[in-house]
C-alpha positions in Angstrom: -188.8 -4.1 -128.7 -187.7 -2.5 -125.9 -184.0 -2.4 -124.5 -182.9 -3.8 -121.5 -179.3 -3.5 -119.9 -177.9 -4.7 -116.6 -174.4 -4.3 -114.9 -172.3 -5.3 -111.4 -168.9 -4.1 -111.7 -166.2 -3.0 -109.3 -166.9 0.9 -110.3 -170.1 2.7 -110.4 -172.3 1.8 -113.4 -174.4 5.1 -113.7 -172.4 6.4 -116.9 -172.6 3.0 -118.4 -175.8 2.1 -117.9 -176.8 5.4 -119.7 -174.0 4.9 -122.5 -175.8 1.3 -123.3 -179.5 2.8 -123.4 -178.3 5.4 -125.7 -176.6 2.7 -128.0 -180.5 1.1 -127.5 -182.6 3.8 -128.4 -183.4 2.4 -131.2 -185.3 -0.2 -129.5 -187.6 2.2 -128.0 -188.0 5.9 -127.6 -191.1 6.7 -125.3 -189.8 6.3 -121.8 -186.7 5.4 -120.0 -185.1 4.4 -116.9 -182.2 3.8 -114.4 -182.2 1.9 -111.3 -179.0 1.6 -109.2 -178.4 -0.3 -105.7 -176.2 1.6 -102.8 -175.5 0.8 -99.4 -179.2 -0.7 -99.2 -180.9 1.2 -100.9 -182.2 1.4 -104.5 -181.9 4.7 -106.5 -184.7 5.2 -109.5 -184.8 7.6 -112.2 -187.4 7.5 -115.1 -189.5 9.2 -117.0 -191.1 9.5 -121.1 -188.8 10.5 -123.4 -185.5 9.7 -125.1 -182.7 8.8 -122.8 -180.5 11.8 -123.5 -183.8 13.6 -122.2 -184.9 11.9 -118.9 -181.6 11.9 -117.6 -179.5 15.1 -116.4 -176.4 15.9 -114.9 -178.4 15.9 -111.6 -180.0 12.6 -112.0 -176.9 11.1 -112.9 -175.3 12.0 -110.1 -177.8 10.6 -107.3 -178.0 6.8 -109.4 -175.0 5.5 -107.4 -173.7 2.1 -107.2 -171.7 -0.6 -108.2 -174.3 -2.8 -110.3 -177.9 -1.4 -111.8 -180.6 -2.0 -114.6 -182.0 0.2 -117.4 -184.8 0.4 -120.1 -185.9 2.2 -122.5 -189.6 1.7 -124.2 -192.0 1.2 -126.4 -195.3 0.7 -125.7 -197.3 -2.0 -127.3 -200.7 -2.4 -125.7 -200.0 -0.1 -122.7 -200.2 3.9 -122.8 -197.0 5.9 -123.5 -197.2 6.9 -119.5 -195.0 7.6 -117.1 -196.1 5.2 -114.7 -196.0 2.5 -117.2 -192.1 3.4 -117.7 -189.6 0.9 -116.3 -187.6 -0.5 -114.3 -190.4 -1.7 -111.7 -189.9 -2.0 -107.9 -191.5 -4.4 -105.4 -189.9 -4.1 -101.7 -190.9 -7.8 -101.1 -189.3 -9.7 -100.6 -185.4 -8.5 -100.2 -186.7 -5.1 -102.5 -186.7 -6.4 -106.3 -186.2 -3.9 -109.5 -187.0 -5.4 -112.9 -186.4 -4.4 -116.7 -188.6 -6.5 -119.5 -188.4 -6.6 -123.3 -191.3 -8.7 -124.7 -194.8 -9.7 -124.4 -196.9 -12.2 -121.7 -199.5 -13.8 -123.6 -201.5 -14.7 -120.6 -201.6 -11.6 -118.8 -204.6 -11.5 -117.6 -205.0 -15.2 -115.8 -202.0 -14.1 -114.1 -203.6 -10.6 -112.9 -206.3 -12.3 -111.3 -204.1 -15.2 -109.9 -202.1 -12.8 -108.2 -204.5 -10.9 -106.8 -206.9 -14.1 -105.7 -203.7 -16.4 -104.9 -201.2 -14.7 -104.3 -202.6 -11.2 -102.7 -200.8 -9.0 -104.7 -201.8 -5.4 -106.1 -200.9 -4.1 -109.4 -200.6 -0.4 -110.0 -200.4 -1.0 -113.8 -201.7 -2.2 -116.9 -198.1 -3.2 -117.7 -197.4 -7.1 -118.2 -193.8 -6.2 -116.9 -195.5 -5.4 -113.4 -197.1 -8.8 -113.7 -193.8 -10.7 -114.5 -192.2 -9.1 -111.4 -194.9 -9.8 -109.0 -194.7 -13.4 -110.3 -190.9 -13.7 -109.5 -191.4 -12.0 -106.2 -194.0 -14.2 -104.4 -191.9 -17.1 -106.2 -188.8 -15.7 -104.1 -191.0 -14.9 -100.8 -192.4 -18.7 -100.8 -189.2 -19.9 -99.9 -188.7 -17.4 -97.1 -184.8 -17.4 -97.3 -183.0 -14.5 -95.2 -180.1 -14.9 -97.1 -180.9 -16.4 -100.9 -178.5 -18.7 -102.5 -178.1 -18.7 -106.2 -180.3 -22.0 -105.9 -182.7 -20.2 -104.3 -183.0 -17.7 -107.1 -183.0 -20.7 -110.2 -185.8 -22.3 -108.3 -188.0 -19.3 -108.2 -186.9 -18.7 -112.0 -187.9 -22.1 -112.6 -191.3 -21.5 -111.2 -192.3 -18.3 -112.8 -191.7 -19.8 -116.4 -194.2 -22.2 -115.5 -196.5 -19.9 -114.6 -195.6 -17.3 -117.4 -196.3 -18.0 -120.9 -195.0 -15.6 -124.2 -191.8 -13.8 -125.0 -189.5 -12.2 -122.5 -186.0 -11.4 -121.7 -185.5 -10.1 -118.0 -183.1 -7.9 -116.1 -183.7 -7.6 -112.2 -182.0 -6.2 -109.4 -181.9 -7.9 -106.1 -181.2 -5.8 -103.1 -178.2 -6.6 -101.5 -177.9 -10.1 -103.9 -177.0 -9.2 -106.7 -178.1 -9.3 -110.8 -180.8 -11.9 -112.0 -181.2 -12.3 -116.0 -183.6 -14.7 -117.7 -184.8 -15.5 -120.9 -188.1 -16.9 -122.1 -187.7 -21.0 -122.8 -188.1 -19.8 -126.8 -185.4 -17.2 -126.7 -187.4 -15.2 -128.9 -186.6 -11.9 -127.4 -182.6 -11.4 -127.2 -180.1 -11.2 -124.4 -176.5 -11.1 -124.5 -173.9 -11.6 -121.6 -171.0 -9.7 -121.4 -167.7 -9.5 -119.3 -164.9 -7.6 -118.5 -161.8 -8.9 -117.0 -160.3 -7.2 -113.9 -157.2 -9.6 -113.4 -156.7 -10.7 -109.9 -159.9 -8.9 -108.9 -162.1 -10.7 -110.7 -164.4 -9.6 -113.6 -167.6 -7.1 -114.2 -170.5 -8.3 -115.7 -173.3 -7.0 -118.3 -176.3 -8.2 -119.9 -177.9 -6.4 -122.7 -180.3 -6.8 -125.6 -177.9 -6.4 -128.3 -174.2 -7.1 -128.4 -173.4 -3.7 -129.9 -174.4 -2.1 -126.2 -171.8 -4.5 -124.2 -169.3 -3.8 -127.1 -169.3 -0.1 -126.9 -168.7 -0.3 -123.3 -165.3 -1.8 -123.1 -166.9 -5.4 -122.7 -166.4 -8.7 -124.4 -169.4 -10.9 -125.5 -169.1 -14.2 -123.5 -172.4 -15.8 -125.6 -176.2 -15.3 -125.8 -178.4 -16.3 -122.4 -179.8 -19.7 -123.7 -183.5 -20.4 -123.9 -184.8 -21.2 -120.5 -181.4 -19.9 -118.8 -180.9 -17.6 -115.8 -177.9 -16.0 -115.2 -177.0 -14.7 -111.7 -174.3 -12.4 -110.6 -173.6 -12.0 -106.9 -171.9 -8.5 -105.3 -168.8 -10.1 -105.2 -168.7 -10.8 -109.1 -169.1 -14.5 -109.1 -171.6 -15.6 -112.4 -173.9 -18.7 -111.8 -176.2 -20.1 -114.7 -178.6 -22.4 -114.7 -181.5 -23.7 -117.0 -184.5 -23.2 -115.8 -187.2 -24.7 -118.1 -188.0 -28.2 -118.6 -188.1 -28.2 -122.3 -186.1 -25.3 -124.5 -185.7 -24.6 -128.1 -184.0 -21.7 -129.6 -186.7 -19.6 -132.1 -185.6 -16.4 -132.1 -187.8 -13.6 -133.6 -186.6 -13.4 -137.1 -188.1 -9.4 -137.5 -185.0 -8.7 -135.0 -182.8 -9.1 -138.0 -185.5 -7.3 -140.6 -185.8 -4.4 -138.8 -185.5 -4.1 -135.1 -181.7 -5.0 -134.0 -178.7 -2.5 -135.2 -176.6 -3.8 -138.1 -173.5 -3.9 -136.1 -175.1 -6.6 -133.4 -174.8 -10.0 -133.4 -177.2 -12.1 -131.8 -177.6 -16.0 -131.3 -174.6 -15.9 -133.3 -176.0 -14.1 -136.3 -174.8 -10.9 -137.6 -177.6 -8.8 -138.6 -175.4 -6.7 -141.1 -174.8 -10.1 -142.9 -178.4 -11.2 -142.9 -179.6 -8.0 -144.6 -176.7 -8.6 -147.1 -178.0 -11.9 -147.9 -182.0 -10.5 -147.8 -180.7 -8.1 -150.9 -179.2 -10.7 -152.9 -181.9 -12.8 -152.2 -184.4 -10.1 -153.4 -182.4 -9.7 -156.8 -182.4 -13.2 -157.1 -185.8 -13.3 -157.4 -186.4 -9.4 -159.6 -184.4 -11.5 -161.8 -186.6 -14.7 -162.1 -189.7 -12.6 -162.2 -188.9 -9.6 -164.1 -185.4 -10.2 -165.9 -186.3 -7.0 -168.0 -186.9 -4.4 -165.1 -185.9 -1.6 -167.0 -185.2 -0.2 -163.8 -182.5 2.9 -163.4 -181.8 3.2 -159.8 -182.5 1.5 -156.8 -183.1 4.1 -154.1 -182.6 2.7 -150.2 -185.3 3.9 -147.5 -183.2 4.9 -144.8 -181.9 3.5 -142.8 -182.5 -0.1 -142.1 -183.8 -0.6 -145.9 -180.1 0.4 -147.3 -177.7 -2.5 -146.5 -180.0 -4.8 -148.4 -180.5 -2.4 -151.2 -177.0 -1.9 -151.6 -176.4 -5.7 -151.9 -179.7 -5.2 -154.4 -178.3 -2.8 -156.5 -174.6 -4.9 -157.0 -176.5 -7.8 -157.7 -178.8 -6.5 -160.3 -175.9 -4.2 -161.7 -178.1 -0.9 -161.2 -176.9 2.0 -159.8 -177.6 2.7 -156.2 -178.8 6.6 -155.8 -179.6 8.2 -152.0 -182.8 9.5 -153.3 -184.1 10.7 -149.9 -182.4 12.6 -147.1 -183.1 11.6 -143.7 -183.7 14.1 -140.6 -182.4 12.2 -138.1 -184.0 14.3 -135.4 -187.3 12.4 -135.9 -187.7 9.1 -134.4 -188.6 5.7 -136.0 -192.0 5.8 -137.5 -192.8 2.1 -137.0 -192.6 2.3 -133.3 -194.6 5.4 -132.7 -198.0 5.2 -130.7 -200.6 6.2 -133.0 -201.6 5.8 -137.1 -201.9 10.4 -137.1 -198.1 10.7 -135.7 -196.5 8.2 -138.3 -198.6 10.0 -141.0 -197.6 13.4 -140.0 -193.8 12.4 -139.3 -192.9 10.8 -142.6 -192.9 13.8 -143.9 -190.7 15.7 -141.5 -188.9 12.9 -141.7 -187.5 12.0 -145.1 -187.4 14.8 -148.4 -186.7 13.5 -151.7 -184.1 14.8 -154.0 -185.6 15.8 -157.2 -182.7 15.0 -159.7 -182.5 11.2 -158.7 -186.1 10.7 -159.5 -186.7 12.9 -162.3 -187.6 10.7 -165.8 -186.3 7.8 -163.8 -187.6 4.2 -163.1 -186.8 3.6 -159.8 -186.9 0.9 -157.5 -187.6 1.8 -153.4 -185.9 -0.5 -151.1 -187.1 -1.2 -147.7 -186.6 -3.5 -144.8 -191.0 -4.5 -144.6 -194.2 -3.3 -145.2 -196.6 -3.5 -142.1 -199.5 -0.6 -142.2 -198.8 0.6 -145.9 -198.8 4.3 -144.6 -195.3 5.3 -144.5 -194.5 3.3 -147.8 -197.5 4.8 -150.0 -196.4 8.9 -148.6 -192.6 7.6 -150.2 -194.1 6.7 -153.4 -196.0 9.7 -153.9 -192.8 11.9 -153.0 -190.8 9.7 -155.7 -193.3 10.6 -157.9 -193.9 14.6 -156.9 -189.8 14.4 -157.7 -190.3 13.2 -161.0 -189.9 9.7 -161.4 -191.4 8.0 -164.1 -192.3 4.9 -162.7 -191.9 3.8 -158.9 -191.2 0.2 -157.8 -191.4 -0.7 -154.3 -189.3 -3.8 -152.9 -189.6 -5.2 -149.5 -187.0 -7.2 -148.3 -189.1 -9.2 -145.9 -192.3 -11.1 -146.7 -195.9 -9.5 -146.7 -196.6 -8.6 -143.0 -200.2 -10.5 -142.1 -200.8 -11.3 -138.7 -200.4 -9.9 -135.7 -197.4 -10.1 -133.3 -198.4 -11.1 -129.9 -194.6 -11.2 -128.4 -193.8 -7.3 -128.0 -193.8 -5.8 -131.6 -196.2 -3.1 -132.5 -197.9 -5.0 -135.0 -201.5 -4.1 -134.5 -204.6 -5.7 -135.2 -204.8 -7.5 -138.1 -207.2 -5.2 -139.9 -204.7 -2.5 -139.7 -201.8 -4.6 -141.7 -202.0 -3.8 -145.2 -201.3 -7.1 -146.6 -203.5 -8.7 -144.2 -206.7 -10.5 -146.8 -205.0 -8.8 -149.6 -202.8 -10.5 -152.5 -199.7 -8.5 -153.7 -201.3 -7.0 -156.5 -203.9 -5.2 -154.3 -201.2 -4.4 -151.5 -199.4 -3.0 -155.0 -202.3 -0.7 -155.7 -203.3 0.7 -152.0 -199.6 2.0 -151.6 -199.7 3.4 -154.9 -196.6 1.3 -156.5 -196.1 0.4 -160.4 -195.0 -2.8 -159.2 -194.6 -4.6 -156.0 -192.1 -7.3 -154.7 -191.4 -9.3 -151.9 -189.4 -11.2 -150.4 -189.8 -15.3 -149.8 -190.1 -16.4 -146.4 -188.3 -19.3 -147.3 -185.6 -17.0 -148.8 -185.3 -14.5 -145.9 -184.9 -17.7 -143.4 -181.8 -18.8 -145.5 -180.5 -15.2 -145.4 -180.5 -15.2 -141.5 -179.7 -18.6 -140.6 -176.1 -19.3 -139.7 -174.2 -22.0 -141.1 -173.7 -23.8 -138.2 -177.5 -24.7 -137.9 -177.7 -23.9 -134.5 -181.3 -22.6 -135.2 -183.6 -25.1 -136.5 -186.8 -22.5 -136.6 -187.3 -19.0 -136.4 -190.5 -17.2 -134.4 -191.9 -16.0 -138.3 -195.7 -15.5 -136.8 -196.1 -12.5 -138.5 -195.6 -13.5 -142.0 -197.0 -17.0 -141.5 -199.4 -16.9 -138.5 -197.8 -19.6 -136.6 -196.9 -18.9 -133.1 -194.7 -20.8 -131.1 -196.0 -20.8 -127.8 -199.4 -22.5 -128.9 -201.1 -20.4 -126.4 -202.9 -17.9 -128.6 -206.5 -18.1 -129.7 -209.4 -16.2 -131.5 -210.3 -14.9 -127.8 -206.9 -13.5 -127.2 -206.5 -11.9 -130.8 -209.9 -10.1 -130.5 -208.9 -8.9 -126.7 -205.7 -7.7 -128.7 -207.0 -5.6 -131.2 -209.0 -4.0 -128.9 -206.1 -2.8 -126.9 -203.7 -2.3 -129.8 -205.8 -0.7 -132.9 -205.0 2.6 -133.2 -208.3 4.1 -132.4 -207.7 2.7 -129.0 -204.6 4.2 -128.8 -205.5 7.6 -129.1 -208.0 7.2 -126.7 -204.8 6.1 -124.6 -203.2 9.1 -125.7 -205.6 11.3 -124.9 -206.3 10.0 -121.2 -202.5 10.7 -120.8 -202.3 14.0 -122.3 -205.4 14.8 -119.7 -203.0 13.3 -116.8 -200.2 15.5 -117.7 -202.3 18.7 -117.9 -203.8 17.9 -114.1 -200.1 17.0 -112.9 -198.8 20.3 -114.2 -201.3 21.8 -112.3 -200.9 20.4 -109.5 -196.9 21.0 -110.0 -197.9 24.9 -110.6 -199.5 24.7 -106.7 -196.3 23.4 -105.3 -193.0 25.1 -104.7 -190.4 24.1 -106.8 -188.0 21.8 -105.5 -185.3 21.0 -107.9 -184.4 17.6 -107.8 -187.1 16.8 -104.9 -186.1 13.2 -103.6 -188.9 11.1 -102.4 -188.1 8.3 -100.2 -190.5 5.0 -100.5 -189.9 1.9 -99.3 -185.9 2.1 -99.3 -186.6 3.5 -103.0 -184.8 6.8 -104.0 -187.4 8.2 -106.6 -185.9 11.0 -108.2 -188.7 13.6 -110.0 -188.4 16.9 -111.5 
């Protein structure tokens, strides 16, 4: 669920990359990074934290160049450390920087293959570094001093043949241009944008969501197709090719439930419109199952539940009440790396307005229920504010299965709906009544009228994994890497490493904005 962006322009791209990442900040709050290319040299700045915290003026001034890529990260299996912040870089061949959104499902096999066959060393546990080295190897075996577009497409074709899973990728290749590509199922989003320069050609941009393109003054051209690679050379010429033998657009439906901004359009689908339809479908189900519902007020859980709640209240003819005030300086609890942090942040994030709950039957509406931690605390807050009864509605179906394509939905045992009936979940979260969206209704709400999309990636709801390479052994490993106890151990290791690093820094001269040069890569650190 990371955010990626790439640009090739006729003016410096550093500020536009920064601005685009702030627009994509909702996709990851753990780390951020930008790399630009100028006069034969990459300039890189990355670190832990929000975009605004990672980049200061002195860093931006050093990110010179007319082409660059950026990334904002949230961790799934990996730890939240600077070492795994993106973009990643390899110096051979040519010099390649890469940013990746998604998750590879055959990382372990690839890692072994890279070491034993390709003779490549990996420095982190990130599957993005694995992907970068696979691509680098496929480019290197061609032994082209001046590679052409067909050479890059051939390398992407071979890369696609080796890797499996979900991936939207943008790379920067020294002296050549920008290369971006998407997996053959189109699970993770990637959008292409263009800005006309009249007789001087055009600037090009790719990003995870259309909103990042539009806010930078570019026009959305189209979505990058499943299995397609886009190559923009340094003269601003765009080339494209399908680099997979078999493709089918199967985008992640959870992008429209929760991940994406409502003002984005991805794969021809308006996220806002989809969420409106989710609210309408949910209202129809409430009317069928509980026509005498007795609801006094519909209360949205800010912010991603609001659009569906507005339409639901309208369809039910029930008052919409803004019963919770959100502290906008707290991150999204869903993407925080650890149950302890999620529990702690809910009370800091939301506060109830007592007058909107006292002696009323309220229906709380959220986009989904994953672990049940957040909604349980919110329901308790509504009761403490004086609610007579608290109903809870999820605009998505029950999340019963882990996600393996880049969303932090962890071990099945940590999903509140896994192995539980709706009534059992209702009791667990402390609601008086719980209603989930039906999967068929969710699909109807999201799918475009054009019929372009025949199937969505809905694995967290139905357990069907479209890449067909996920087995019990994979889930066992996934559980050991992504359950909260494993994350807590990694966070402890991270803190210890940071403390050691701080102790080392205290013994070094405080060279403000120190620059280290490594294999043609400008590394800007504190």
